[in-house]
DRENZA-186140 format. One line per field, with one value per residue (C-alpha): residue in three letters; x, y, z; residue number from 1. Coordinates in steps of 0.25 Angstrom, whole numbers. Layout:
<sites>
resn = (ala;...)
u = (X;...)
v = (Y;...)
w = (Z;...)
resi = (NUM;...)
</sites>
This chain:
<sites>
resn = (unk;unk;unk;unk;unk;unk;unk;unk;unk;unk;unk;unk;unk;unk;unk;unk;unk;unk;unk;unk;unk;unk;unk;unk;unk;unk;unk;unk;unk;unk;unk;unk;unk;unk;unk;unk;unk;unk;unk;unk;unk;unk;unk;unk;unk;unk;unk;unk;unk;unk;unk;unk;unk;unk;unk;unk;unk;unk;unk;unk;unk;unk;unk;unk;unk;unk;unk;unk;unk;unk;unk;unk;unk;unk;unk;unk;unk;unk;unk;unk;unk;unk;unk;unk;unk;unk;unk;unk;unk;unk;unk;unk;unk;unk;unk;unk;unk;unk;unk;unk;unk;unk;unk;unk;unk;unk;unk;unk;unk;unk;unk;unk;unk;unk;unk;unk;unk;unk;unk;unk;unk;unk;unk;unk;unk;unk;unk;unk;unk;unk;unk;unk;unk;unk;unk;unk;unk;unk;unk;unk;unk;unk;unk;unk;unk;unk;unk;unk;unk;unk;unk;unk;unk;unk;unk;unk;unk;unk;unk;unk;unk;unk;unk;unk;unk;unk;unk;unk;unk;unk;unk;unk;unk;unk;unk;unk;unk;unk;unk;unk;unk;unk;unk;unk;unk;unk;unk;unk;unk;unk;unk;unk;unk;unk;unk;unk;unk;unk;unk;unk;unk;unk;unk;unk;unk;unk;unk;unk;unk;unk;unk;unk;unk;unk;unk;unk;unk;unk;unk;unk;unk;unk;unk;unk;unk;unk;unk;unk;unk;unk;unk;unk;unk;unk;unk;unk;unk;unk;unk;unk;unk;unk;unk;unk;unk;unk;unk;unk;unk;unk;unk;unk;unk;unk;unk;unk;unk;unk;unk;unk;unk;unk;unk;unk;unk;unk;unk;unk;unk;unk;unk;unk;unk;unk;unk;unk;unk;unk;unk;unk;unk;unk;unk;unk;unk;unk;unk;unk;unk;unk;unk;unk;unk;unk;unk;unk;unk;unk;unk;unk;unk;unk;unk;unk;unk;unk;unk;unk;unk;unk;unk;unk;unk;unk;unk;unk;unk;unk;unk;unk;unk;unk;unk;unk;unk;unk;unk;unk;unk;unk;unk;unk;unk;unk;unk;unk;unk;unk;unk;unk;unk;unk;unk;unk;unk;unk;unk;unk;unk;unk;unk;unk;unk;unk;unk;unk;unk;unk;unk;unk;unk;unk;unk;unk;unk;unk;unk;unk;unk;unk;unk;unk;unk;unk;unk;unk;unk;unk;unk;unk;unk;unk;unk;unk;unk;unk;unk;unk;unk;unk;unk;unk;unk;unk;unk;unk;unk;unk;unk;unk;unk;unk;unk;unk;unk;unk;unk;unk;unk;unk;unk;unk;unk;unk;unk;unk;unk;unk;unk;unk;unk;unk;unk;unk;unk;unk;unk;unk;unk;unk;unk;unk;unk;unk;unk;unk;unk;unk;unk;unk;unk;unk;unk;unk;unk;unk;unk;unk;unk;unk;unk;unk;unk;unk;unk;unk;unk;unk;unk;unk;unk)
u = (96;94;89;77;73;75;68;56;57;57;45;39;42;37;25;20;12;5;-13;-20;-27;-14;-11;-25;-23;-10;-14;-25;-13;-5;-16;-19;-7;-6;-17;-12;-12;-20;-10;4;-1;-13;-4;1;-14;-19;-10;-7;-18;-28;-20;-21;-9;2;-4;-17;-12;-5;-17;-23;-12;-14;-28;-26;-16;-24;-36;-27;-22;-38;-40;-28;-37;-50;-45;-39;-52;-60;-51;-53;-67;-72;-63;-50;-58;-70;-59;-52;-64;-69;-54;-52;-67;-66;-51;-57;-70;-59;-49;-60;-66;-53;-50;-61;-64;-61;-64;-50;-58;-65;-50;-44;-57;-57;-42;-45;-55;-45;-32;-43;-48;-34;-29;-40;-36;-21;-27;-36;-23;-14;-22;-29;-14;-11;-24;-20;-5;3;11;24;20;15;27;28;15;18;29;22;10;19;27;13;11;24;21;9;13;26;17;6;16;22;7;2;10;6;-9;-7;-3;-15;-25;-26;-40;-35;-27;-37;-46;-36;-33;-48;-50;-37;-42;-56;-50;-41;-56;-59;-48;-50;-65;-63;-50;-48;-54;-57;-46;-51;-49;-61;-64;-60;-71;-73;-73;-83;-80;-84;-69;-64;-52;-57;-44;-49;-40;-39;-31;-22;-18;-16;-7;6;15;7;6;20;21;13;21;33;27;24;37;42;31;34;49;45;35;47;49;36;36;52;60;53;52;68;72;64;69;84;80;78;66;54;58;70;63;55;65;71;57;55;67;56;45;57;62;50;45;59;63;50;48;63;65;52;59;71;62;50;56;64;63;52;57;71;65;57;69;77;68;65;79;82;70;74;88;85;77;88;98;91;98;111;106;109;105;93;101;105;91;88;96;91;76;80;85;72;64;72;67;50;51;54;47;32;30;36;31;16;19;23;9;2;8;4;-11;-22;-28;-41;-36;-26;-34;-32;-18;-15;-23;-14;-1;-7;-10;5;9;-2;0;13;11;4;16;29;24;24;34;43;40;43;54;60;54;59;75;77;76;88;81;69;77;85;71;67;80;76;62;67;78;64;56;67;68;55;52;64;57;44;47;55;45;36;28;30;21;10;8;-9;-17;-19;-33;-45;-42;-49;-60;-53;-58;-64;-56;-49;-59;-70;-59;-57;-71;-75;-62;-68;-79;-74;-66;-78;-86;-75;-73;-88;-88;-75;-82;-94;-88;-81;-92;-102;-91;-85;-94;-97;-98;-110;-114;-113;-106;-97;-83;-76;-63;-50;-45;-37;-23;-25;-19)
v = (24;11;1;-3;14;17;5;10;26;19;11;22;34;23;20;35;46;37;37;28;23;20;9;2;1;-4;-14;-19;-21;-29;-37;-40;-44;-54;-61;-62;-78;-80;-76;-84;-96;-96;-103;-115;-115;-117;-127;-135;-134;-133;-141;-132;-131;-120;-113;-112;-106;-94;-92;-91;-79;-73;-71;-66;-57;-51;-50;-39;-31;-30;-26;-15;-7;-11;-8;5;12;5;13;26;25;18;22;16;8;2;-4;-9;-16;-21;-27;-32;-38;-45;-49;-57;-65;-69;-74;-82;-85;-91;-101;-108;-109;-124;-121;-117;-105;-100;-99;-91;-82;-79;-78;-66;-60;-60;-54;-42;-42;-43;-31;-21;-16;-10;2;5;3;10;23;22;23;34;43;41;44;57;57;57;44;35;27;24;20;12;4;0;-5;-12;-18;-23;-29;-36;-41;-46;-55;-59;-63;-69;-78;-84;-87;-92;-104;-109;-106;-115;-126;-125;-120;-111;-108;-102;-92;-89;-85;-79;-70;-68;-63;-54;-47;-48;-39;-30;-24;-24;-14;-6;-6;-1;9;14;23;28;37;40;55;63;66;76;88;89;103;110;104;91;85;78;71;58;45;35;22;31;43;32;27;39;44;39;42;34;23;23;20;10;3;4;-3;-14;-15;-14;-25;-35;-36;-38;-48;-57;-58;-67;-74;-72;-75;-88;-94;-90;-96;-109;-109;-107;-120;-111;-119;-110;-108;-102;-92;-91;-87;-77;-69;-69;-58;-49;-50;-47;-37;-28;-32;-26;-16;-8;1;5;6;13;24;25;27;36;50;46;48;38;40;36;24;18;19;13;2;-3;-6;-12;-23;-24;-26;-34;-45;-45;-48;-63;-67;-67;-73;-90;-92;-89;-79;-69;-70;-66;-53;-51;-52;-39;-29;-29;-31;-18;-11;-17;-11;4;1;-1;11;19;16;15;29;33;28;38;49;47;44;55;56;51;41;32;20;18;23;12;1;3;5;-10;-15;-14;-24;-33;-34;-36;-47;-53;-52;-55;-70;-71;-63;-71;-84;-81;-74;-84;-96;-89;-83;-86;-81;-71;-63;-59;-53;-45;-42;-38;-27;-21;-20;-14;-4;1;3;12;21;21;27;36;41;42;50;59;70;64;76;77;72;82;80;76;75;61;57;64;74;89;92;102;116;123;125;137;144;143;149;160;163;161;171;181;182;184;195;203;201;208;219;222;222;232;242;240;243;256;263;260;264;258;247;247;235;232;233;220;213;204;207;194;191;190;174;167;172;184;197)
w = (106;109;95;102;105;92;87;94;90;75;76;83;73;63;68;73;65;57;60;68;58;50;60;60;45;46;58;48;37;46;50;37;32;45;40;24;24;12;2;9;8;-4;-11;-3;3;-13;-17;-4;4;-9;-19;-31;-38;-39;-52;-47;-34;-43;-49;-38;-33;-44;-43;-31;-35;-46;-37;-29;-41;-46;-30;-31;-40;-33;-19;-23;-28;-17;-7;-16;-15;-4;3;10;23;15;5;16;23;10;6;19;22;6;9;22;16;3;12;21;6;0;12;9;-5;-13;-27;-36;-44;-32;-23;-35;-34;-20;-21;-31;-22;-11;-19;-21;-7;-1;-9;-10;3;-2;-8;4;13;8;5;18;23;13;19;34;35;32;19;27;34;23;20;35;35;23;26;41;32;25;35;43;27;28;43;43;30;36;49;40;31;43;48;33;34;49;46;33;39;49;39;26;30;43;34;25;38;46;36;33;46;50;35;44;54;45;41;55;58;47;52;64;64;51;45;32;27;13;9;7;-8;-15;-18;-34;-39;-46;-60;-54;-55;-44;-39;-41;-45;-51;-57;-70;-60;-55;-69;-73;-62;-71;-58;-51;-60;-63;-48;-48;-61;-51;-40;-49;-53;-38;-35;-45;-38;-24;-29;-32;-18;-18;-32;-39;-28;-21;-37;-40;-25;-29;-40;-36;-24;-12;-4;0;14;8;0;15;21;12;8;23;23;15;26;38;32;30;45;50;41;35;47;48;33;31;43;34;21;25;23;10;-3;-9;-25;-19;-10;-22;-31;-21;-17;-31;-36;-22;-25;-39;-37;-22;-32;-42;-29;-28;-42;-33;-21;-20;-6;3;11;0;-5;8;6;-8;-1;9;-1;-9;5;8;-6;-2;11;6;-7;-1;6;-3;-14;-7;-3;-17;-20;-9;-14;-29;-24;-24;-11;-17;-25;-16;-17;-30;-31;-20;-28;-40;-34;-26;-38;-42;-33;-36;-50;-46;-38;-50;-60;-51;-51;-67;-70;-58;-65;-79;-77;-67;-76;-89;-86;-72;-58;-61;-71;-62;-52;-61;-67;-53;-53;-66;-60;-48;-57;-65;-54;-46;-58;-60;-46;-49;-61;-56;-42;-49;-48;-36;-30;-16;-7;1;16;17;29;33;34;26;17;19;9;-2;-2;-13;-26;-30;-39;-28;-18;-28;-27;-14;-11;-21;-14;-1;-4;-13;1;11;-1;0;15;16;7;15;29;22;17;30;39;50;58;72;80;84;101;108;97;98;93;85;95;90;88;99;97;90;95)
resi = (1;2;3;4;5;6;7;8;9;10;11;12;13;14;15;16;17;18;19;20;21;22;23;24;25;26;27;28;29;30;31;32;33;34;35;36;37;38;39;40;41;42;43;44;45;46;47;48;49;50;51;52;53;54;55;56;57;58;59;60;61;62;63;64;65;66;67;68;69;70;71;72;73;74;75;76;77;78;79;80;81;82;83;84;85;86;87;88;89;90;91;92;93;94;95;96;97;98;99;100;101;102;103;104;105;106;107;108;109;110;111;112;113;114;115;116;117;118;119;120;121;122;123;124;125;126;127;128;129;130;131;132;133;134;135;136;137;138;139;140;141;142;143;144;145;146;147;148;149;150;151;152;153;154;155;156;157;158;159;160;161;162;163;164;165;166;167;168;169;170;171;172;173;174;175;176;177;178;179;180;181;182;183;184;185;186;187;188;189;190;191;192;193;194;195;196;197;198;199;200;201;202;203;204;205;206;207;208;209;210;211;212;213;214;215;216;217;218;219;220;221;222;223;224;225;226;227;228;229;230;231;232;233;234;235;236;237;238;239;240;241;242;243;244;245;246;247;248;249;250;251;252;253;254;255;256;257;258;259;260;261;262;263;264;265;266;267;268;269;270;271;272;273;274;275;276;277;278;279;280;281;282;283;284;285;286;287;288;289;290;291;292;293;294;295;296;297;298;299;300;301;302;303;304;305;306;307;308;309;310;311;312;313;314;315;316;317;318;319;320;321;322;323;324;325;326;327;328;329;330;331;332;333;334;335;336;337;338;339;340;341;342;343;344;345;346;347;348;349;350;351;352;353;354;355;356;357;358;359;360;361;362;363;364;365;366;367;368;369;370;371;372;373;374;375;376;377;378;379;380;381;382;383;384;385;386;387;388;389;390;391;392;393;394;395;396;397;398;399;400;401;402;403;404;405;406;407;408;409;410;411;412;413;414;415;416;417;418;419;420;421;422;423;424;425;426;427;428;429;430;431;432;433;434;435;436;437;438;439;440;441;442;443;444;445;446;447;448;449;450;451;452;453;454;455;456;457;458;459;460;461)
</sites>
């Protein structure tokens, strides 16, 4: 079979079978990431254009991340209470307004406050997107759907990162306004094309007890909170690509351009390999995938200790990027698998928070280890964390229950409880017995003249 024909067939099989609503949500994600300029040039804007210190720029970045941590839980609660679609619209409109405002404010305190609001608004939509995808897509297709969404995020980020440099040379304000405009486009797409997918609320029992899911329920779920902890460890490793690696390369005498060349391999590989790798892992054991990807991520960064050139560093990037491609959709699918249907927003919010907290901790951790002990200790620490995370996934998923297939969309209302069903059945049996006894005593009944006899069902013999 020619290569072009095989490639066309592979793409068709990868994208087929997913509902139309998923693709509109996927389009909204792609547009959103294509316009994500602010996160790329925020530090340059504050230091070069506004003249603030690097310390102040770091404070603003930390406040932006703190907003994301808070909104992870708040967005999850809104997703379950208000619905997926309203949460997306509120988050996207708020992001557009706050990003546009950030381009006009000049006071340092005001800039820090608005950056905190931007972090809250932009991160609030993530639990809603992930919960909606879980609602819309069949369980057997979720790994593929999450992988395609992750591919869209990285494709959009790669394009926006390249465009951000050119836009910043013209006008930083233009970058803020373009991102605000494209975020509004996302809100319009959701408003016009993406329906609400939140399942119907469960009916409460006669005793008044329902199946409501609160944040306390999530915190008491030991298995899921173990996943959140392991997710934090894995995220702590992957964050080193943007915080530990550039600092270590700079200390070793590499230029910013050389770091850019090395880290660009990460985005290129994700765009090129995400779909074919997904086809390979889609129906494989998630336990093995999470164990292997965690260990591969840790030791991929550990290999940086032996890299003395940009080419070798790029090869180490290839190793942990492959782990990232495998880990991201598999771990998101595991979160959905462990989440109750009516608590997906809160569960996704808690999972998203693990990555937001890792984004806060990673810069502090890497800076302390490099300054105090040296970069080699940081890469060795990554290997240890990857091994611990891999072992944790192996133990955690040993008795993981099988995922039950569920219908896509709104869930049917539950029927009456066992006690009610038994009572109804007893009444029906009593009526039938009474009618039979009455018929025996009265003798055979002649049909009424002119009455219509019941017709046999279609297909009856």
